[in-house]
C-alpha positions as CSV (number, residue, x, y, z in Angstrom):
1,X,0.1,0.0,0.0
2,X,1.5,3.6,-0.9
3,X,2.0,5.6,2.2
4,X,-0.4,8.7,1.8
5,X,1.3,12.2,3.1
6,X,-0.4,14.1,5.4
7,X,-0.6,17.1,3.0
8,X,-2.0,14.8,0.6
9,X,-5.1,14.0,3.2
10,X,-5.6,18.0,3.8
11,X,-5.2,19.0,0.0
12,X,-6.3,17.7,-3.2
13,X,-3.0,18.8,-5.0
14,X,0.6,17.3,-5.5
15,X,2.9,17.7,-2.7
16,X,5.7,19.3,-4.8
17,X,4.4,21.8,-7.3
18,X,6.4,22.7,-10.7
19,X,9.0,25.9,-10.4
20,X,11.8,27.7,-8.9
21,X,12.4,27.3,-5.1
22,X,14.9,28.3,-2.6
23,X,17.2,25.6,-1.0
24,X,19.9,28.1,0.4
25,X,21.3,31.6,0.8
26,X,24.5,32.1,-1.3
27,X,26.1,33.3,1.8
28,X,25.2,29.4,3.2
29,X,27.3,27.7,0.6
30,X,31.3,28.5,1.0
31,X,33.6,27.7,-1.9
32,X,35.0,24.2,-1.4
33,X,32.1,23.2,1.2
34,X,29.4,20.4,0.5
35,X,26.2,21.4,2.3
36,X,23.4,18.7,3.4
37,X,19.6,19.8,2.0
38,X,16.3,18.0,2.4
39,X,13.4,19.2,0.1
40,X,10.9,17.5,-2.2
41,X,11.2,14.5,0.1
42,X,14.8,14.0,-1.1
43,X,18.0,14.4,0.3
44,X,20.4,16.9,-1.4
45,X,23.8,18.2,-1.6
46,X,24.9,21.9,-2.5
47,X,28.5,22.5,-3.2
48,X,30.4,25.5,-4.7
49,X,33.0,24.5,-7.0
50,X,36.6,26.1,-7.8
51,X,34.9,28.1,-10.5
52,X,32.5,29.9,-8.0
53,X,29.5,28.0,-9.6
54,X,26.7,26.6,-7.2
55,X,25.5,23.2,-7.7
56,X,22.8,21.0,-6.3
57,X,22.9,17.3,-6.8
58,X,21.2,14.3,-5.2
59,X,23.0,13.1,-2.2
60,X,23.0,9.6,-2.2
61,X,26.2,7.9,-4.4
62,X,24.9,5.8,-7.4
63,X,27.9,3.4,-6.4
64,X,27.0,2.1,-2.7
65,X,24.8,4.8,-1.2
66,X,26.7,6.8,0.7
67,X,25.1,10.4,1.5
68,X,28.1,12.5,-0.2
69,X,27.3,15.4,2.5
70,X,28.8,13.3,5.3
71,X,32.3,13.7,4.7
72,X,32.3,14.7,0.9
73,X,35.0,17.1,-0.1
74,X,35.1,19.4,-3.3
75,X,37.9,19.1,-6.0
76,X,37.9,21.5,-8.4
77,X,34.5,21.9,-9.7
78,X,33.7,18.0,-8.7
79,X,32.2,16.5,-5.6
80,X,33.8,13.5,-4.3
81,X,32.3,10.8,-2.2
82,X,33.8,10.0,1.1
83,X,33.2,6.2,0.7
84,X,35.2,5.5,-2.0
85,X,36.5,8.6,-3.8
86,X,34.1,8.4,-6.8
87,X,34.0,12.0,-8.3
88,X,30.9,13.6,-10.0
89,X,30.9,16.8,-11.8
90,X,28.1,19.4,-11.6
91,X,26.2,17.5,-14.3
92,X,26.4,14.6,-11.8
93,X,28.5,12.5,-14.4
94,X,31.2,10.1,-12.8
95,X,34.2,11.6,-14.1
96,X,36.7,9.4,-11.7
97,X,37.3,6.2,-9.8
98,X,40.4,6.6,-8.1
99,X,41.3,2.7,-8.3
100,X,40.4,2.0,-12.0
101,X,41.4,3.6,-15.4
102,X,38.1,4.8,-16.6
103,X,35.0,6.2,-14.8
104,X,31.7,4.7,-14.7
105,X,29.6,6.6,-17.2
106,X,26.3,4.7,-16.2
107,X,26.8,6.1,-12.5
108,X,25.2,9.5,-12.2
109,X,23.6,11.8,-9.3
110,X,20.6,13.7,-10.5
111,X,21.7,17.5,-11.0
112,X,19.0,20.0,-10.4
113,X,18.8,23.2,-12.4
114,X,20.3,26.0,-10.3
115,X,20.5,29.5,-10.3
116,X,22.0,32.4,-8.0
117,X,19.7,35.3,-8.0
118,X,19.8,38.3,-5.4
119,X,21.9,36.4,-2.6
120,X,19.4,33.2,-3.0
121,X,20.4,29.8,-4.4
122,X,17.0,28.5,-6.2
123,X,16.5,25.0,-7.8
124,X,14.2,24.0,-10.5
125,X,11.8,21.4,-9.5
126,X,9.4,19.6,-12.1
127,X,7.6,16.2,-11.4
128,X,8.9,14.7,-14.3
129,X,12.7,16.0,-13.9
130,X,12.3,18.4,-16.9
131,X,14.4,21.5,-17.8
132,X,13.1,25.0,-16.3
133,X,10.2,26.4,-18.5
134,X,10.7,30.0,-17.6
135,X,13.6,32.1,-16.1
136,X,13.4,33.7,-12.7
137,X,12.5,37.2,-12.3
138,X,14.9,39.8,-11.9
139,X,15.3,41.9,-8.5
140,X,16.7,45.6,-9.3
141,X,16.9,46.1,-5.9
142,X,19.4,43.4,-5.3
143,X,21.9,45.4,-7.1
144,X,20.7,48.9,-6.2
145,X,23.2,50.7,-3.8
146,X,20.1,52.3,-2.3
147,X,19.3,48.9,-0.9
148,X,20.9,46.6,1.8
149,X,20.2,42.8,1.8
150,X,18.6,41.8,5.2
151,X,17.6,38.4,5.8
152,X,18.2,37.5,9.5
153,X,17.6,34.1,10.9
154,X,14.3,34.7,12.6
155,X,12.7,35.4,9.1
156,X,12.6,31.9,8.6
157,X,9.9,29.1,9.6
158,X,9.4,25.6,9.4
159,X,5.7,24.5,9.7
160,X,3.1,22.1,8.2
161,X,1.5,23.3,5.0
162,X,1.5,23.7,1.5
163,X,3.2,26.6,-0.8
164,X,-0.4,27.0,-2.4
165,X,-2.2,27.7,0.8
166,X,0.4,30.2,1.7
167,X,0.3,32.1,-1.5
168,X,-3.5,32.3,-1.6
169,X,-3.1,35.0,1.2
170,X,-2.2,37.2,-1.4
171,X,-5.9,37.3,-2.6
172,X,-7.7,36.7,0.8
173,X,-7.8,40.5,1.5
174,X,-10.4,39.7,4.1
175,X,-8.3,37.7,6.6
176,X,-5.8,41.2,7.0
177,X,-8.8,42.5,9.0
178,X,-9.5,39.3,11.3
179,X,-6.0,38.0,11.6
180,X,-3.7,41.1,11.0
181,X,-6.0,43.9,12.2
182,X,-5.4,45.8,8.9
183,X,-9.1,47.0,8.1
184,X,-8.3,49.8,5.5
185,X,-8.0,47.6,2.4
186,X,-9.5,48.7,-0.9
187,X,-9.9,47.3,-4.0
188,X,-8.0,44.1,-5.2
189,X,-6.8,43.9,-8.9
190,X,-5.6,40.8,-10.1
191,X,-3.9,39.8,-13.6
192,X,-2.0,36.7,-14.8
193,X,0.2,35.8,-17.5
194,X,1.5,32.3,-17.9
195,X,3.5,31.4,-14.7
196,X,2.8,34.9,-13.2
197,X,0.1,36.3,-11.0
198,X,-0.1,39.7,-9.8
199,X,-2.1,40.9,-7.2
200,X,-2.7,44.9,-6.3
201,X,-4.3,45.8,-3.0
202,X,-5.0,49.2,-2.1
203,X,-4.4,50.2,1.6
204,X,-4.2,53.0,3.7
205,X,-1.0,52.6,6.0
206,X,-0.8,53.6,9.8
207,X,2.1,56.2,10.4
208,X,3.0,58.4,12.8
209,X,1.8,61.2,10.9
210,X,-1.3,59.6,10.3
211,X,-2.9,57.2,7.2
212,X,-1.2,57.4,4.2
213,X,-2.8,55.9,1.0
214,X,-0.9,53.0,-1.0
215,X,-0.8,49.9,-2.1
216,X,0.8,46.5,-1.7
217,X,1.8,45.0,-5.1
218,X,2.4,41.2,-4.9
219,X,4.0,39.3,-7.8
220,X,4.0,35.4,-7.8
221,X,6.2,33.7,-10.1
222,X,5.0,30.0,-9.8
223,X,4.4,28.4,-6.5
224,X,7.6,29.3,-5.0
225,X,8.4,32.8,-5.1
226,X,6.4,35.9,-4.0
227,X,7.8,39.4,-4.6
228,X,6.1,42.3,-3.1
229,X,6.7,45.8,-3.1
230,X,4.7,48.8,-1.4
231,X,3.4,52.0,-2.9
232,X,2.7,55.3,-1.3
233,X,5.7,54.8,1.4
234,X,9.0,55.0,-0.3
235,X,10.4,52.1,-2.2
236,X,10.6,48.7,-1.0
237,X,11.0,44.8,-1.7
238,X,10.6,41.8,0.0
239,X,10.9,38.2,-1.1
240,X,8.7,35.2,0.3
241,X,9.9,31.8,-0.6
242,X,8.2,28.4,0.5
243,X,9.6,25.3,-0.6
244,X,8.2,22.0,0.4
245,X,10.4,19.9,2.4
246,X,8.3,16.6,2.3
247,X,4.7,15.7,2.0
248,X,4.1,17.9,5.6
249,X,6.5,20.6,5.9
250,X,7.4,23.8,4.2
251,X,10.7,25.8,4.5
252,X,9.5,29.7,4.4
253,X,11.5,32.7,4.4
254,X,11.6,36.1,4.1
255,X,14.5,38.3,2.3
256,X,14.3,42.0,2.6
257,X,16.0,44.6,0.7
258,X,15.8,47.7,3.1
259,X,15.9,51.3,1.8
260,X,19.1,52.8,3.1
261,X,18.8,56.3,4.6
262,X,21.2,58.3,2.1
263,X,22.4,60.6,5.2
264,X,23.6,57.8,7.5
265,X,23.8,54.9,4.9
266,X,21.9,53.0,7.5
267,X,18.5,50.8,7.1
268,X,15.5,53.1,7.3
269,X,13.4,52.7,10.5
270,X,10.3,52.4,7.7
271,X,12.2,49.5,5.9
272,X,12.9,47.5,9.4
273,X,9.4,48.3,10.5
274,X,8.2,46.5,7.3
275,X,10.4,43.9,8.0
276,X,8.9,43.5,11.6
277,X,5.5,43.9,10.3
278,X,5.9,40.8,7.5
279,X,7.4,38.6,10.3
280,X,4.6,39.3,12.8
281,X,2.1,38.8,10.3
282,X,3.1,35.3,9.2
283,X,3.7,34.1,12.7
284,X,-0.2,35.1,13.1
285,X,-0.9,33.0,10.0
286,X,1.0,30.1,10.8
287,X,-1.2,28.6,13.3
288,X,-4.1,28.8,11.0
289,X,-2.2,27.2,8.1
290,X,-1.2,24.3,10.2
291,X,-4.7,23.5,11.1
292,X,-6.9,24.1,8.3
293,X,-8.2,22.0,5.5
294,X,-8.8,22.9,1.7
295,X,-12.3,23.6,0.7
296,X,-12.3,22.7,-2.9
297,X,-15.6,24.4,-3.7
298,X,-15.5,27.2,-0.8
299,X,-18.9,29.1,0.1
300,X,-17.2,32.6,-1.0
301,X,-18.6,35.8,0.2
302,X,-19.3,38.8,-2.5
303,X,-15.8,40.3,-3.9
304,X,-14.0,37.2,-3.3
305,X,-13.6,35.9,-6.7
306,X,-9.9,36.7,-6.5
307,X,-9.5,33.4,-4.6
308,X,-11.1,31.5,-7.5
309,X,-8.8,33.2,-9.9
310,X,-5.9,32.2,-8.0
311,X,-6.4,29.0,-7.8
312,X,-7.4,28.5,-11.4
313,X,-4.0,30.0,-12.3
314,X,-2.2,27.6,-9.6
315,X,-3.7,24.5,-11.5
316,X,-0.5,25.0,-14.3
317,X,2.0,24.2,-11.4
318,X,0.9,20.6,-11.3
319,X,1.2,17.8,-13.7
320,X,-2.4,17.4,-15.1
321,X,-3.6,19.9,-12.6
322,X,-5.0,18.7,-9.1
323,X,-5.2,15.1,-8.5
């Protein structure tokens, strides 16, 4: 009998959507080191070779099954298994066996398409192991000297849910009042274009000088990345990434690009305030996500059609749609 994951019992869609997903920060993978990862129900390794390129491979050696993260080393742009010294390049191809003259060309590790973007390491996941179907978005703020990269350890959470459940919050405007105490939301406009889904919500921001009219602009790129920018209170950029660990837990992280004060060169109080608010709000959401189920045909209120639009768009992230 096939085991059914905890997520499968709660949600009618695959545990592992198709798309780009964060597996590490660039700062986490030093040159010459092998890092152990677990995502998509698989044990993985990540290493940075002599060229500086980052590679993500399956962890278990095809020879006799050693976990290469446990004692493995990096030589040039290859990773070396600690058990028998077999070397594999960034494509997962065996290129050397120290006690034979020729490598084993049949012995391969699965190589995951990997991209570093905005200080983050992403891999492409597809159920059939296919190649990427679209490119990661550019994050101009990551290369803008007016912003600083800010990703504290406390802006990372592991909890029982699914990426689709987390990102559905972008169109669930009503919960911002009941869960987060934000009642001044106005119109919500949504649009979709292939793998992209955009939601722009009008909102009044509360400031020491009184309410300021603005908007929250949320751009989803597949089921792994949400790029959020605020309008009305100066420039800001926040990335929310959600990566499935197994059939039960996800790994969620916020990465902030905080505006710098041109006079002091320090993070602005407004930017740091946004970061605190984001972290507070997701911690308010987590208990609900962990306990809720998915209603395939929800009894929606007037004005909640964006939830249906989001769900229809999300189907493209699964092979054959929802199961």
